[in-house]
C-alpha positions in Angstrom: -5.3 14.6 -3.2 -5.3 17.8 -4.9 -8.8 17.8 -6.4 -10.4 17.3 -3.1 -8.4 20.1 -1.4 -9.6 22.3 -3.7 -13.4 20.7 -3.5 -13.3 21.0 0.5 -11.9 24.3 0.5 -15.0 25.7 -2.2 -17.4 23.9 0.1 -16.5 23.7 3.2 -14.6 27.6 3.4 -15.8 29.8 1.4 -19.5 27.9 1.5 -20.8 28.0 -2.2 -22.6 25.2 -2.5 -25.0 25.8 -5.4 -23.3 23.8 -7.7 -23.4 21.0 -5.3 -26.9 20.7 -4.9 -26.9 17.2 -7.6 -24.6 15.3 -5.9 -26.3 15.9 -2.3 -29.6 14.4 -3.9 -27.5 11.6 -5.8 -25.7 10.5 -2.9 -28.8 10.8 -0.1 -30.7 8.3 -2.1 -28.2 5.9 -3.3 -30.3 3.2 -2.7 -33.0 4.5 -4.7 -30.6 5.5 -7.8 -29.2 2.0 -8.1 -32.8 0.6 -7.6 -34.0 2.8 -10.2 -31.3 1.3 -11.9 -32.4 -2.2 -12.0 -35.8 -1.0 -12.7 -35.2 0.4 -16.2 -32.6 -2.0 -17.4 -35.5 -4.5 -16.6 -37.9 -2.3 -19.2 -35.0 -2.0 -21.9 -35.0 -6.0 -21.8 -39.2 -6.5 -21.7 -39.8 -3.4 -25.0 -39.5 -5.3 -28.0 -37.7 -3.3 -31.6 -37.9 -6.1 -34.7 -36.7 -9.6 -33.2 -34.7 -8.0 -30.5 -34.5 -5.8 -27.0 -34.4 -2.4 -26.9 -31.5 -2.7 -24.9 -29.7 -4.6 -27.7 -30.6 -1.7 -29.9 -29.4 0.6 -27.9 -26.1 -1.1 -27.5 -25.7 -2.0 -31.1 -26.2 1.5 -32.1 -23.6 2.9 -29.8 -21.3 0.6 -29.3 -21.5 -1.9 -32.7 -18.7 -0.9 -34.1 -16.5 -2.3 -31.0 -18.3 -5.7 -31.2 -15.6 -8.5 -32.8 
């Protein structure tokens, strides 16, 4: 609640909006970015790397030590 009050004060009262531009773009185009994420995920699955997909290779690289 305190974080919301601080952001509201900075954005609405002080009118400091330079750093908030990326949030406005992502907020206004949320459906577009949701669809883009799905397309990127499908492309990562379709790209072969050795005997697996690029998505599996990336997941193994980042989260391989956490697999049981």
